[in-house]
C-alpha positions in Angstrom: -33.2 18.9 126.5 -33.3 15.1 126.4 -33.2 13.1 123.3 -35.9 10.5 123.1 -35.4 8.9 119.7 -33.1 9.5 116.7 -33.5 7.8 113.3 -31.2 8.5 110.3 -31.9 6.8 107.1 -29.1 4.9 105.3 -30.9 2.1 103.6 -34.6 1.8 102.9 -34.4 -2.0 102.4 -34.1 -2.5 106.2 -36.9 -0.2 107.1 -39.1 -2.9 108.5 -36.4 -4.1 110.8 -35.9 -0.6 112.1 -39.6 -0.1 112.7 -39.7 -3.3 114.7 -36.8 -2.2 116.8 -38.5 1.2 117.4 -41.7 -0.6 118.6 -39.7 -2.4 121.4 -37.4 0.3 122.4 -39.3 1.5 125.5 -39.2 -2.1 126.8 -35.5 -2.8 126.7 -32.6 -1.7 128.8 -30.0 0.7 127.9 -27.6 -2.2 127.2 -30.0 -3.7 124.7 -30.2 -0.3 123.0 -26.5 -0.4 122.6 -26.5 -3.9 121.1 -29.3 -2.9 118.7 -27.2 0.2 117.6 -24.2 -2.0 116.9 -26.3 -4.5 114.9 -27.8 -1.8 112.7 -25.1 0.8 112.6 -24.4 0.3 109.0 -27.9 1.3 108.0 -29.6 3.0 110.9 -28.6 5.0 114.0 -31.0 4.6 116.7 -30.2 6.2 120.0 -32.0 6.6 123.3 -30.9 8.8 126.2 -31.2 8.0 129.8 -34.2 10.0 131.0 -33.3 9.4 134.6 -36.2 7.0 134.9 -36.2 3.4 134.2 -39.8 2.9 133.1 -42.4 4.9 131.2 -44.6 7.5 133.0 -47.8 9.1 131.8 -47.7 12.7 130.8 -50.0 15.2 129.2 -48.6 16.6 126.1 -47.9 20.3 126.1 -46.7 22.3 123.1 -44.9 20.5 120.3 -42.4 22.5 118.2 -40.6 21.7 114.9 -37.1 22.6 114.0 -34.5 21.6 111.4 -33.9 21.8 107.7 -37.4 21.3 106.3 -39.7 23.0 103.8 -42.9 21.6 105.4 -44.9 23.8 107.8 -44.9 23.2 111.5 -48.7 22.6 111.6 -48.4 20.0 108.8 -45.7 18.0 110.5 -47.4 18.0 113.9 -50.8 17.1 112.5 -49.3 14.2 110.5 -47.3 12.8 113.5 -50.4 12.6 115.6 -48.7 14.3 118.6 -51.5 16.8 119.4 -51.5 19.1 122.4 -53.4 17.8 125.4 -53.0 14.1 124.5 -52.2 11.8 127.4 -49.3 9.5 126.6 -46.6 7.3 128.2 -43.0 8.5 127.8 -41.1 6.6 126.7 -43.9 4.6 124.9 -45.6 3.5 121.7 -47.1 7.0 120.9 -43.6 8.5 120.3 -42.4 5.5 118.3 -45.6 5.5 116.2 -45.2 9.2 115.4 -41.6 8.5 114.3 -42.8 5.6 112.1 -45.5 7.7 110.4 -43.0 10.5 109.6 -40.4 8.0 108.5 -42.8 6.1 106.2 -43.6 9.2 104.4 -40.2 8.9 102.8 -39.7 12.7 102.9 -37.0 12.9 105.6 -33.5 11.8 105.9 -33.3 11.9 109.8 -35.9 12.4 112.6 -35.2 13.4 116.3 -37.6 13.8 119.2 -36.6 15.8 122.2 -38.3 16.6 125.6 -37.6 20.4 126.0 -39.0 20.6 129.5 -41.4 19.0 132.0 -43.7 21.0 134.2 -45.6 18.9 136.7 -47.1 16.2 134.5 -47.0 18.2 131.2 -44.3 17.3 128.8 -43.1 19.7 126.0 -41.7 18.1 122.9 -39.6 19.2 119.9 -39.4 17.3 116.6 -36.2 18.1 114.8 -35.9 16.6 111.2 -34.2 17.2 107.9 -35.9 16.8 104.4 -34.6 14.3 102.0 -32.8 16.2 99.3 -34.6 16.9 96.0 -33.1 16.3 92.6 -31.9 19.7 91.2 -30.0 18.8 88.1 -29.3 15.6 86.3 -26.4 15.0 84.0 -26.3 11.7 82.0 -23.0 10.7 80.3 -22.4 7.7 78.0 -25.6 7.6 75.8 -26.9 9.5 72.9 -29.0 12.6 73.4 -32.1 10.9 72.0 -31.9 8.1 74.7 -31.6 10.4 77.7 -35.3 11.3 77.8 -36.3 7.6 77.9 -33.9 7.0 80.9 -35.4 10.0 82.8 -38.9 8.8 82.2 -38.3 5.1 82.9 -36.5 5.8 86.2 -38.7 8.9 87.3 -35.7 11.2 87.5 -37.6 14.4 87.0 -36.5 17.5 88.7 -37.7 17.7 92.3 -38.0 14.0 92.9 -36.8 12.9 96.4 -33.3 11.4 96.1 -33.1 8.2 98.3 -30.7 5.4 98.4 -33.5 3.2 97.1 -34.0 5.5 94.1 -30.2 5.3 93.3 -30.1 1.5 93.7 -33.2 0.9 91.7 -32.0 3.1 88.9 -28.6 1.2 88.8 -30.4 -2.2 88.7 -32.8 -1.1 86.0 -30.2 0.2 83.7 -27.9 -2.8 84.2 -30.6 -5.3 83.4 -31.8 -3.2 80.5 -28.4 -3.2 78.8 -27.7 -6.8 79.6 -30.9 -7.7 77.7 -29.6 -5.7 74.8 -26.3 -7.6 74.8 -24.1 -5.3 76.9 -23.4 -7.8 79.5 -20.4 -5.9 80.9 -22.2 -2.6 81.4 -21.3 -0.4 84.4 -23.5 2.2 86.0 -22.2 4.8 88.3 -24.3 7.4 90.2 -22.9 10.3 92.1 -24.8 13.0 94.0 -23.4 16.5 94.9 -25.1 18.7 97.5 -26.2 22.1 96.2 -25.3 24.9 98.5 -27.1 28.2 98.0 -29.5 30.5 99.7 -32.5 28.2 99.2 -33.3 26.3 102.4 -34.6 23.2 100.6 -32.1 20.4 100.5 -31.1 19.8 96.9 -28.5 17.7 95.1 -27.2 17.4 91.6 -27.0 13.9 90.2 -24.4 12.6 87.7 -25.3 9.3 86.0 -22.4 7.8 84.2 -23.3 4.9 81.8 -20.6 2.7 80.4 -22.4 0.1 78.2 -19.1 -1.4 77.0 -19.0 -3.6 74.0 -21.7 -6.2 73.3 -20.5 -9.5 74.7 -19.9 -12.2 72.1 -20.8 -15.9 72.4 -17.7 -18.1 72.3 -19.5 -21.4 72.5 -23.0 -22.9 72.8 -22.8 -26.4 74.3 -25.7 -28.8 75.0 -25.9 -31.7 77.3 -28.4 -34.5 77.6 -29.0 -34.6 73.8 -28.5 -37.7 71.8 -31.3 -37.6 69.2 -30.4 -34.1 67.9 -26.8 -33.0 67.6 -25.4 -29.9 69.0 -25.1 -28.6 65.5 -28.8 -29.1 64.7 -29.8 -27.5 68.0 -27.5 -24.5 67.4 -29.0 -24.2 63.9 -32.6 -24.0 65.4 -31.6 -20.9 67.4 -32.4 -18.2 64.9 -30.7 -15.2 66.6 -28.3 -16.6 69.1 -25.1 -17.7 67.3 -21.6 -18.5 68.4 -18.5 -16.7 67.0 -18.0 -17.6 63.3 -15.7 -15.4 61.2 -17.4 -16.5 58.0 -21.0 -15.6 59.0 -22.2 -12.3 57.7 -25.9 -12.1 58.2 -26.1 -13.3 61.8 -23.9 -11.8 64.5 -22.7 -13.6 67.6 -23.5 -10.9 70.1 -25.6 -12.0 73.1 -29.0 -10.5 73.5 -31.0 -11.9 76.4 -34.5 -11.5 74.8 -33.3 -13.2 71.6 -31.7 -15.9 73.7 -34.9 -16.6 75.6 -36.8 -16.8 72.4 -34.3 -19.2 71.0 -34.6 -21.6 73.9 -38.2 -21.9 72.7 -37.0 -22.6 69.2 -34.8 -25.4 70.6 -37.9 -27.0 72.1 -39.7 -26.5 68.7 -36.9 -28.5 67.0 -37.7 -31.4 69.2 -41.5 -31.1 68.8 -41.0 -31.0 65.0 -39.2 -34.4 65.3 -41.8 -36.1 67.6 -40.3 -35.4 71.0 -43.2 -33.4 72.5 -42.0 -34.0 76.1 -38.6 -32.5 75.6 -37.6 -29.9 78.2 -34.8 -27.6 79.0 -33.7 -28.6 82.6 -31.3 -25.6 83.0 -29.3 -23.1 81.2 -26.4 -21.0 82.4 -24.0 -18.3 81.2 -20.3 -18.6 81.8 -18.2 -15.5 81.6 -14.8 -16.3 80.0 -11.6 -14.5 80.7 -11.4 -13.1 77.2 -14.6 -11.1 77.9 -16.8 -13.5 75.9 -19.4 -15.8 77.3 -20.3 -19.4 76.8 -23.8 -20.8 77.0 -24.5 -24.2 78.6 -27.9 -25.8 78.0 -29.0 -29.1 79.6 -32.0 -30.8 77.9 -34.1 -33.8 78.6 -35.3 -35.2 75.2 -38.0 -37.6 76.3 -39.4 -40.2 74.0 -40.5 -40.0 70.3 -44.2 -39.9 69.6 -46.2 -40.6 66.4 -49.7 -39.6 65.4 -52.5 -42.1 65.9 -56.1 -41.6 65.0 -57.2 -38.1 64.1 -60.8 -37.4 64.5 -62.8 -34.3 63.6 -65.6 -33.4 65.9 -68.3 -30.7 65.4 -67.8 -30.2 61.7 -71.0 -29.9 59.6 -69.9 -27.5 56.9 -66.9 -29.6 55.6 -66.6 -33.4 55.6 -63.9 -35.3 57.4 -62.3 -36.1 54.0 -62.2 -32.4 53.1 -60.6 -31.4 56.4 -58.1 -34.3 56.2 -56.9 -33.0 52.8 -56.3 -29.6 54.5 -54.6 -31.1 57.5 -52.3 -33.3 55.3 -51.3 -35.5 58.4 -51.8 -39.2 58.5 -51.8 -41.9 61.1 -48.3 -43.1 61.8 -46.6 -39.8 60.9 -44.0 -38.6 63.3 -45.7 -36.4 65.8 -45.1 -32.7 64.9 -46.9 -30.2 67.2 -45.6 -27.2 65.2 -46.8 -28.5 61.9 -50.2 -29.5 63.4 -50.7 -26.0 64.6 -49.7 -24.5 61.2 -52.1 -26.8 59.3 -54.8 -25.7 61.6 -53.9 -21.9 61.8 -50.7 -20.5 60.4 -50.3 -17.1 62.0 -47.3 -16.3 59.9 -49.2 -16.3 56.6 -52.6 -14.5 56.5 -53.5 -16.4 53.3 -52.1 -19.8 54.3 -53.7 -23.0 53.1 -55.1 -24.2 56.5 -58.3 -25.2 58.1 -59.0 -21.9 59.9 -58.7 -19.9 56.7 -61.0 -22.4 54.9 -63.7 -21.6 57.4 -63.0 -17.9 57.6 -62.8 -17.5 53.8 -66.4 -18.9 53.6 -68.0 -16.7 56.3 -67.3 -18.6 59.5 -65.5 -15.7 61.3 -66.7 -16.9 64.7 -65.4 -20.5 64.2 -62.8 -21.9 66.6 -60.6 -25.0 66.0 -58.8 -26.6 68.9 -56.6 -29.8 68.7 -56.9 -32.0 71.8 -54.8 -35.0 72.7 -57.1 -37.7 73.9 -54.7 -40.5 74.3 -50.9 -41.0 74.3 -50.6 -44.8 75.0 -47.4 -46.5 73.8 -46.2 -43.1 72.5 -49.0 -42.9 70.0 -51.1 -39.8 70.2 -54.7 -39.9 69.3 -56.1 -36.4 68.4 -59.5 -34.9 68.3 -59.8 -31.7 66.2 -62.7 -30.0 68.0 -64.5 -27.5 65.8 -67.0 -24.9 66.9 -68.4 -23.5 63.6 -70.7 -20.8 64.8 -73.0 -18.7 62.7 -71.8 -17.4 59.3 -70.9 -13.7 59.6 -72.0 -11.0 57.3 -70.6 -7.5 57.0 -72.9 -5.0 58.6 -71.0 -1.9 57.7 -67.8 -1.1 55.8 -66.1 2.2 56.4 -62.7 3.9 55.8 -60.9 6.4 58.2 -57.8 8.4 57.7 -58.2 9.5 54.0 -57.8 13.2 54.3 -56.9 13.7 50.6 -58.1 10.7 48.6 -61.8 10.7 47.8 -64.0 7.9 49.2 -65.0 6.5 45.8 -61.3 5.9 44.9 -60.9 3.7 48.0 -64.3 2.0 48.0 -63.8 0.8 44.4 -60.8 -1.1 45.5 -62.4 -2.7 48.6 -63.4 -6.3 48.2 -65.8 -6.4 51.2 -69.3 -5.0 51.0 -72.1 -4.5 53.5 -74.4 -7.6 53.5 -71.7 -9.7 51.9 -70.6 -13.0 53.6 -67.4 -12.5 55.5 -64.2 -13.7 53.9 -60.8 -13.3 55.3 -59.3 -13.6 51.8 -61.2 -10.6 50.7 -60.0 -8.6 53.8 -56.4 -9.5 53.0 -56.8 -8.7 49.3 -58.4 -5.3 50.2 -55.4 -4.4 52.3 -53.1 -5.3 49.4 -55.0 -3.3 46.9 -55.0 -0.2 49.1 -51.3 -0.5 49.6 -50.8 -0.9 45.9 -52.5 2.4 45.2 -49.4 4.3 46.5 -51.5 6.9 48.2 -51.3 5.5 51.7 -48.5 4.2 53.9 -48.6 0.5 53.2 -47.2 -0.4 56.6 -50.0 1.5 58.4 -53.1 0.1 56.7 -55.1 -1.7 59.4 -58.3 -3.7 59.0 -60.2 -3.2 62.3 -63.1 -5.6 63.3 -65.7 -3.6 65.2 -68.8 -4.8 67.1 -68.5 -8.5 66.4 -71.9 -10.1 67.1 -71.7 -13.9 67.2 -75.4 -14.2 68.1 -76.6 -12.1 65.1 -73.7 -13.2 62.9 -72.6 -9.6 61.9 -69.4 -7.6 62.0 -68.5 -4.0 61.2 -65.4 -3.5 59.1 -63.2 -0.4 59.3 -60.1 0.1 57.2 -57.7 2.7 58.8 -55.4 4.3 56.4 -52.6 7.0 56.7 -52.1 9.3 53.8 -48.7 9.7 52.4 -47.2 12.1 49.8 -48.2 10.8 46.4 -46.8 13.6 44.2 -43.3 14.0 43.2 -41.1 16.8 41.9 -37.8 16.3 40.1 -35.5 19.2 39.8 -32.0 18.4 39.1 -28.9 19.3 37.1 -25.9 17.1 36.0 -23.3 16.6 33.5 -23.9 14.1 30.7 -24.3 13.6 27.0 -21.4 16.0 26.4 -22.8 18.9 28.5 -24.9 20.1 31.3 -28.3 18.6 31.7 -31.2 20.3 33.5 -34.4 18.4 34.4 -37.7 19.6 35.6 -40.3 17.0 36.3 -43.7 17.1 38.0 -45.6 13.9 38.8 -49.1 14.0 40.4 -50.1 10.5 41.3 -53.4 11.2 42.9 -54.7 13.9 40.6 -58.3 15.1 40.0 -58.8 16.4 36.6 -62.5 17.2 37.2 -61.5 19.9 39.7 -58.9 21.5 37.5 -61.1 24.6 37.1 -62.1 24.8 40.7 -60.1 27.5 42.5 -60.7 26.0 45.9 -59.3 22.6 44.9 -55.7 23.9 44.5 -54.1 22.8 47.8 -51.6 23.1 46.0 -53.1 21.1 43.2 -56.5 19.3 42.7 -56.1 15.9 44.2 -58.0 12.9 45.3 -59.4 11.0 42.2 -56.4 8.6 41.7 -55.5 9.9 38.3 -51.9 10.4 37.3 -50.5 13.5 35.5 -46.9 13.9 34.7 -45.0 16.8 33.0 -41.3 16.6 32.2 -38.8 18.9 30.6 -35.2 18.0 30.0 -32.7 20.1 28.1 -28.9 20.5 27.4 -26.8 22.0 24.7 -27.4 18.9 22.5 -31.1 18.0 23.0 -34.4 19.0 24.4 -37.2 16.7 25.5 -40.7 17.6 26.5 -43.4 15.1 27.6 -46.8 15.0 29.0 -48.8 11.9 30.2 -52.1 11.3 31.9 -53.9 8.2 33.0 -57.3 7.4 34.5 -57.4 4.0 36.3 -61.1 3.6 36.3 -62.4 4.8 32.9 -66.1 5.7 33.4 -65.9 4.8 37.1 -67.5 1.4 36.7 -64.8 -1.0 35.9 -61.0 -1.2 36.5 -60.1 -0.2 33.0 -57.2 2.2 32.8 -57.0 4.8 30.1 -53.7 6.4 29.4 -52.3 8.9 26.9 -48.9 10.5 26.4 -47.4 13.1 24.2 -43.7 13.8 23.7 -41.4 15.8 21.6 -37.6 15.5 21.4 -35.1 17.5 19.4 -31.4 16.3 19.1 -28.7 18.6 17.6 -25.6 17.3 15.8 -22.3 17.6 17.6 -19.8 19.8 15.7 -16.3 18.6 16.4 -14.7 21.8 15.1 -16.6 24.1 17.7 -17.2 21.3 20.2 -20.7 22.5 20.4 -24.2 21.7 19.1 -25.0 22.7 15.5 -28.5 24.0 15.7 -29.0 23.9 12.0 -28.7 20.1 11.9 -31.3 18.2 14.0 -33.1 15.0 14.5 -36.7 15.5 15.9 -39.1 12.8 17.3 -42.7 13.6 18.0 -44.9 10.9 19.4 -48.3 10.2 20.8 -49.8 7.1 22.5 -53.2 5.9 23.6 -53.6 2.9 25.8 -56.2 0.8 27.6 -55.5 -1.8 30.3 -58.2 -4.0 31.7 -58.1 -6.1 34.8 -59.1 -9.6 34.0 -61.1 -12.2 36.1 -59.7 -15.3 34.3 -57.5 -17.1 35.2 -57.7 -14.8 38.2 -58.1 -11.0 38.8 -54.3 -10.4 39.3 -54.0 -10.5 35.5 -54.1 -7.3 33.4 -54.5 -7.2 29.6 -53.1 -4.0 28.1 -53.3 -2.5 24.6 -51.9 0.6 23.1 -51.6 2.4 19.7 -48.7 4.7 19.3 -47.3 6.9 16.5 -43.9 8.4 16.2 -42.5 10.6 13.5 -38.8 10.8 13.1 -37.6 13.9 11.1 -33.9 14.3 10.1 -32.7 17.7 8.9 -29.2 17.4 7.5 -28.4 15.0 10.4 -25.8 12.5 9.1 -24.6 9.9 11.7 -23.4 6.3 11.6 -26.9 5.2 12.7 -28.7 6.4 9.6 -27.6 6.3 6.0 -29.8 9.2 5.1 -29.4 12.6 6.7 -32.5 14.3 5.3 -35.9 12.6 5.4 -38.4 11.1 7.8 -39.7 7.8 9.1 -43.1 6.9 10.6 -43.7 4.4 13.3 -47.4 3.4 13.7 -47.5 0.3 16.0 -49.9 -1.7 18.2 -48.7 -3.1 21.6 -50.5 -5.8 23.5 -49.3 -7.1 26.9 -50.4 -9.6 29.5 -49.1 -9.2 33.0 -49.8 -10.5 36.4 -48.9 -8.9 39.7 -49.7 -10.4 43.0 -46.9 -8.9 45.1 -47.6 -8.1 48.7 -48.9 -4.9 50.2 -46.0 -2.4 49.9 -45.1 -1.7 46.3 -41.8 -0.2 47.3 -40.6 -3.2 49.4 -42.6 -6.3 48.4 -42.0 -9.3 50.7 -43.9 -11.9 48.7 -45.7 -12.7 45.4 -44.5 -12.2 41.9 -44.8 -9.9 38.9 -44.4 -10.9 35.3 -45.3 -9.5 32.0 -45.0 -10.3 28.3 -45.5 -7.7 25.6 -45.6 -7.8 21.9 -45.3 -4.7 19.7 -46.3 -4.9 16.0 -46.3 -2.6 13.1 -48.5 -3.1 10.1 -46.9 -5.4 7.5 -46.6 -2.8 4.8 -44.3 -4.9 2.5 -47.1 -7.3 1.9 -49.4 -4.5 0.4 -47.3 -1.7 -1.0 -46.0 -3.5 -4.1 -42.4 -2.6 -3.5 -39.8 -5.2 -4.5 -37.6 -5.2 -1.4 -35.4 -8.0 -2.8 -34.6 -5.9 -5.7 -33.9 -2.9 -3.5 -31.7 -5.0 -1.3 -29.7 -6.2 -4.2 -29.3 -2.7 -5.5 -28.3 -1.4 -2.1 -25.7 -4.2 -1.8 -24.2 -3.3 -5.2 -24.0 0.4 -4.3 -22.4 -0.6 -1.0 -19.7 -2.5 -2.8 -19.2 0.5 -5.2 -18.8 2.8 -2.2 -16.3 0.6 -0.6 -14.3 -0.2 -3.8 -11.0 1.5 -3.8 -11.1 1.7 -7.6 -14.3 3.7 -7.6 -14.1 7.3 -8.5 -15.2 10.0 -6.0 -18.2 10.7 -8.3 -19.2 7.0 -8.3 -18.8 6.9 -4.5 -21.0 10.0 -4.1 -23.6 8.6 -6.4 -23.6 5.3 -4.6 -24.0 7.0 -1.2 -26.8 9.1 -2.5 -28.6 6.0 -3.9 -28.1 4.1 -0.7 -29.7 6.9 1.2 -32.7 7.0 -1.2 -33.2 3.2 -0.8 -33.0 3.4 3.0 -35.5 6.3 3.0 -37.8 4.1 1.0 -37.2 1.1 3.4 -37.8 3.2 6.5 -40.5 5.5 5.4 -43.0 3.4 7.4 -41.1 1.2 9.9 -42.0 -2.5 9.8 -41.1 -4.7 12.7 -42.3 -6.9 15.6 -40.9 -6.8 19.1 -41.4 -9.3 22.0 -40.3 -8.8 25.6 -40.6 -10.7 28.8 -39.8 -9.8 32.4 -40.5 -11.8 35.6 -39.8 -10.9 39.3 -40.4 -13.2 42.3 -40.2 -12.2 45.9 -39.5 -14.6 48.8 -39.1 -13.7 52.5 -36.3 -16.0 53.6 -36.4 -14.9 57.2 -38.1 -11.9 58.8 -37.5 -8.8 56.6 -34.8 -10.5 54.5 -36.2 -10.7 50.9 -34.8 -12.6 48.0 -35.8 -11.3 44.4 -34.8 -13.4 41.4 -35.5 -11.8 38.0 -35.4 -12.8 34.3 -35.6 -10.7 31.2 -35.7 -11.4 27.5 -36.3 -9.3 24.4 -36.2 -9.8 20.6 -36.6 -7.4 17.8 -37.4 -8.9 14.3 -38.5 -8.1 10.8 -41.4 -9.6 8.7 -39.4 -9.2 5.5 -35.7 -10.2 5.7 -35.0 -8.3 2.5 -36.3 -5.1 4.1 -34.2 -5.8 7.3 -34.4 -5.0 10.9 -35.1 -1.4 11.6 -32.4 0.8 13.2 -35.0 2.0 15.9 -36.6 0.2 18.8 -33.3 -1.6 19.7 -31.9 -2.8 23.1 -28.9 -1.2 24.8 -27.5 -3.3 27.7 -25.3 -2.0 30.5 -25.2 0.5 33.3 -27.9 2.1 35.3 -30.6 1.6 32.8 -31.9 5.2 33.0 -31.4 6.0 29.3 -31.0 9.8 29.6 -32.1 10.6 26.0 -33.7 7.6 24.3 -34.6 9.3 21.1 -35.5 6.4 18.8 -37.6 4.1 20.9 -34.6 2.3 22.2 -34.8 0.4 25.6 -32.0 0.9 28.0 -31.4 -2.4 29.9 -29.9 -2.0 33.4 -26.9 -4.3 34.1 -24.8 -2.8 37.0 -21.0 -3.1 37.0 -20.6 -1.9 33.5 -20.8 1.6 31.8 -24.1 2.7 30.3 -25.1 0.9 27.0 -21.5 -0.6 26.8 -22.6 -4.2 26.3 -24.4 -3.6 23.0 -23.2 -2.5 19.5 -23.2 1.2 18.7 -26.5 0.7 16.9 -27.9 -1.5 19.7 -28.8 -5.2 19.8 -31.8 -7.0 18.4 -31.8 -9.7 21.1 -30.9 -9.5 24.8 -31.3 -11.6 27.9 -30.6 -10.8 31.6 -30.7 -12.6 35.0 -30.6 -11.0 38.3 -30.6 -12.2 41.9 -31.1 -9.5 44.6 -31.1 -9.8 48.4 -32.9 -6.9 50.2 -33.0 -5.9 53.8 -35.2 -2.9 55.1 -33.5 -0.2 57.3 -36.7 1.6 57.8 -40.2 1.5 56.1 -41.7 4.6 57.5 -43.9 6.7 55.4 -41.5 9.7 55.4 -38.6 7.6 54.0 -38.4 3.9 53.1 -34.7 2.8 53.0 -33.4 -0.7 52.2 -30.0 -2.1 51.5 -29.4 -4.7 48.8 -26.8 -7.0 47.4 -27.0 -8.3 43.8 -25.7 -10.8 41.3 -26.4 -10.0 37.6 -25.6 -11.4 34.2 -26.7 -10.4 30.7 -25.8 -9.9 27.1 -26.9 -8.4 23.8 -26.8 -10.0 20.3 -27.7 -9.1 16.7 -29.0 -12.5 15.5 -30.0 -15.8 16.9 -26.9 -17.3 15.3 -24.9 -15.4 17.9 -27.3 -15.8 20.7 -26.2 -18.0 23.7 -28.3 -17.5 26.9 -25.3 -18.7 29.0 -22.6 -16.4 27.4 -23.2 -13.4 29.6 -21.4 -10.5 31.2 -21.4 -11.1 35.0 -21.4 -8.6 37.9 -22.0 -8.4 41.6 -22.3 -5.6 44.1 -24.2 -3.8 46.8 -26.4 -0.8 47.0 -29.0 1.2 48.9 -32.4 2.6 47.9 -34.2 5.6 49.5 -37.8 6.3 48.6 -39.2 9.6 49.6 -42.8 10.5 48.5 -41.7 13.9 47.2 -38.7 12.8 45.2 -39.4 9.1 44.3 -36.7 6.5 44.4 -33.1 7.4 44.9 -30.2 5.2 45.3 -26.6 4.3 44.6 -25.0 1.0 43.5 -21.4 -0.2 43.5 -21.1 -3.0 41.0 -18.1 -5.1 40.0 -18.0 -6.3 36.4 -16.2 -9.7 36.2 -15.9 -9.7 32.4 -14.3 -7.6 29.8 -16.2 -5.1 27.7 -16.5 -5.8 24.0 -13.1 -5.3 22.3 -11.2 -5.5 25.6 -9.4 -8.3 27.3 -9.4 -7.5 31.0 -12.3 -7.5 33.3 -14.0 -4.2 33.7 -13.9 -3.9 37.6 -15.8 -1.5 39.7 -18.5 0.9 38.5 -20.7 3.3 40.5 -24.3 4.0 39.5 -26.6 6.6 40.7 -30.4 5.8 40.6 -33.1 8.4 40.2 -36.8 7.7 39.9 -36.4 4.0 39.0 -36.9 0.7 40.9 -35.0 -2.4 39.9 
């Protein structure tokens, strides 16, 4: 048996060279064979045996057999090789080498050998001996989290059964190395080992172990520029938004190197030049230097070029708007320093869908198919003349408007919020506003609302509009227990924010409750040893279905039991009950704009005291009535997601009034006040007898019962929030609050109800008397007001928010805050700058089924009333409330 050719694969990258060598093998001497073997021994072994003849001879091919470690059938290999029985060929010759090449290029075999088994007359018998490339049996990946392994397998095609070649191993190493370098792991190391599987199965198989050592993300020690004289290194480094050098004082931006961010920041460096008139600025080269301390330094060589200014700016193609109107929108004048970035923003600002630019001016008035292109027509003497070429196109009209994805919410609830109608002239502002209104409903994932433009027809001037929404949980359940108010508190709350009251008697609608009409229904029960609270509320946002007029009503009952210090338990025979009912209407206005809402409400509360004597009330038996009217004006234009707004503002001013009874009831409150003051002095006089003190106390209670039979007061409150996106996802929220409680008749005095209690988490676990709990983190609950509450308060807050995730299942964001506020009892004591200050951090988690949850760690920098040392740290747990 004589060996004709043998090829063993060691490196796929040199395959072409081997194939070329195989082609000429029959034409070279044995010595040249040996030289070739030496040259390619590190990657290929190619052997040729002396067949006892020096030149090729023609033979007829006899039987061809196949042997070796292969799973392919003999017939398949012979047919694929082209060495068919009866074929006339020259041996040695190109037929043999071509057969070898075909089998080799299939990338299925690790080595191939062709033998002449015998020669009878002019008939040659051949044998093909080969071995399959090993298949991947098992893969073990070390060094990454479980969730990342599937991605590595998919990206590198490392499924079980794949042929394991040197090329596969090399490609996998290179892919992962580049991938981790782009993520900032510049010193990552990838090791791949294969282990042959020895078992009874004939197929060649190997187990692969992939060891990944990402190492630490490499930090940037220095960023140095060369070739710059106009802009300093400091300014250029500042223009790089995500690539920063090591600075121990920096908190928000890290100094770790990420290739993709670095490439983007090179573009930002050029933008810095373009914003200063250097439109020809270029980066000549950039390099990464690896330092001995495992950091890197970046070297960037720039060519600044020369500064340009704007020359003549001419508008061409405009018929809808005059040159003067477009110039006012462009706000760039001849002689201004050339700024290509600003020019593009004034034409079309992609970062703001409602930007004040020329493109939006056209698109808000129907010209969807318009295009605006700035063209430089001259740059003589560094003065650039511009033509703003405008193709206005035909006005576009909505052909159809549809919504998809609303599985629970009824169509009419969505369509009444949509600002685009079939047949209406296209307006980008209306599309943006529609997305905002749908997000504000709270029934859909605000991050997933997508306006889709279908079937645009510039010739006919029509467009089909489709709003894609994704339903999210809009009902909440509150079931909790905790310790507070002197005992265990249990709470059961149900809030249905997309309720349908018309289906309440339809059995089939309970899935699990009737839903889809956008109404809100809430039930709440809270109880402990010392109090019980029951409440019910309902609201319909579109009363009558024609206009955005919200009708709301609520009913509540609270019972408080007096604490008995002897038994340390509640005395059920002594109680303070409050029953209240409220009816309200809120109407969306159109002037000054339709972000304004005017709300009005009438409410009634009855306070019943049954042998309930405390420091708050001078009478322990009796009642008070509170009939009041509330009017409020608010404006809310915050961006799409109500849980995490990134722009806009929200403010509201409310005034609550009772009827001025003292003007009509004929009671002389000045005389009552004088009598009360006299009895107060008698009660406090050490020379008074016990009987005199008792009589004075009784008379004071009678006077106060008369004063508070019908509560008389007015109350004014203001709150404003503003949201600004500083950089992507980082949102600043300043906030201001103020409240004042006053009396019409000073002789009658300010009522002991409806007061402000400042400090703590602001949740107000059992606000029995109309009080308002004002959140001020870093201090205990209600600790910054008198025991009876304050009549004036002010508060300032500055909060910085950053989202961790905004998915529908859970929206999570972190925050840092600075706050200050105070509470006072008269304007004589009020000083808006004399406040209790605090700072801290926190986190918020919003889950549709449970509402908003969170925790804050606040540090109070000032002392509590009556103390001298600063308060220090306080922890607050937030449930169902958004600050």
